[in-house]
C-alpha positions in Angstrom: 73.9 103.3 64.8 74.9 106.1 62.5 74.5 105.7 58.8 72.7 106.3 55.6 68.9 106.9 55.6 67.3 105.0 52.7 64.2 106.5 51.1 61.0 104.5 51.4 60.2 105.3 47.8 63.5 103.7 46.7 62.9 100.6 48.8 59.3 100.3 47.5 60.4 100.6 43.9 63.4 98.2 44.2 61.4 95.5 46.1 58.3 95.9 43.9 55.9 96.4 46.8 53.5 99.2 47.5 54.8 102.0 49.7 51.8 101.8 52.0 52.6 98.1 52.6 56.3 98.8 53.2 55.4 101.5 55.7 53.2 99.0 57.7 56.2 96.6 57.9 58.6 99.4 58.8 56.4 100.6 61.6 56.5 97.1 63.2 60.2 97.0 62.8 60.6 100.4 64.3 58.4 99.4 67.3 60.7 96.4 67.8 63.7 98.7 67.8 65.3 97.3 64.6 65.0 100.4 62.4 64.8 104.1 62.8 62.3 106.1 60.8 62.9 109.8 60.3 60.4 112.1 58.6 61.3 115.0 56.4 63.6 115.9 53.5 66.7 114.4 55.1 64.7 111.5 56.6 64.2 107.9 55.6 64.9 104.5 57.1 68.0 103.1 58.6 69.0 100.1 60.7 69.5 100.6 64.4 71.7 97.5 64.6 74.8 96.5 62.7 73.8 94.2 59.7 76.0 91.5 61.1 74.0 91.5 64.4 70.5 91.6 62.7 69.1 88.2 61.7 66.1 86.9 59.8 64.9 85.6 63.2 64.8 89.1 64.6 62.7 90.3 61.7 60.2 87.4 61.9 59.8 87.9 65.7 59.3 91.6 65.2 56.6 90.9 62.6 54.9 87.8 64.1 55.9 87.8 67.8 57.2 84.2 67.5 58.1 81.5 65.0 55.2 79.0 64.7 55.3 76.1 62.3 52.3 74.3 63.6 49.5 75.5 65.9 49.8 72.6 68.3 53.4 73.5 69.0 52.3 77.0 70.0 49.3 75.9 72.0 48.9 72.3 73.2 45.3 72.9 74.1 44.3 73.3 70.5 44.7 69.5 69.8 43.3 66.8 71.9 45.8 64.3 70.4 49.0 66.0 71.6 49.6 63.4 74.3 49.2 60.5 71.9 50.6 62.1 68.7 54.0 60.6 67.6 54.7 63.7 65.4 54.2 66.3 68.1 57.7 66.1 69.5 59.1 66.2 66.0 57.5 69.6 65.4 59.4 71.0 68.3 62.7 69.6 66.9 61.9 71.0 63.4 60.9 74.4 64.9 64.1 74.6 67.0 66.3 73.8 64.0 64.5 76.3 61.9 64.9 79.0 64.5 68.6 78.3 64.7 68.9 78.6 60.9 67.1 81.9 60.9 69.4 83.2 63.6 72.4 82.3 61.5 71.3 84.3 58.5 72.3 87.9 59.0 71.5 91.0 57.0 75.2 91.3 56.2 75.1 87.8 54.6 72.0 88.7 52.7 73.5 91.9 51.3 76.6 90.1 50.2 75.3 86.7 49.1 71.6 87.4 48.5 69.8 84.6 46.8 72.9 82.4 46.9 72.1 81.4 50.4 
């Protein structure tokens, strides 16, 4: 995707986060193929996907590998009560609905509506 390269310094300042922390995040996003990092005077950061195609789900998976709300949903072996627990299946429903909500929120929406979501 062609487009403007934002400067890490500008993002760091506008988001009130240390540049070193931002760069750690950006490196993970680059590894996932979501952003392009370019060094040098004309460099910076830009999205590799159209903002309408990039969701919050994509970002979370790039950062955390998966969406996990409860450890037993991720790994049934962690809890010996899984087969008897009435709430266990509910965690799956909650996780699935949460994932669908994250997939619906795109970067385009965030840039237009922001906190109004």
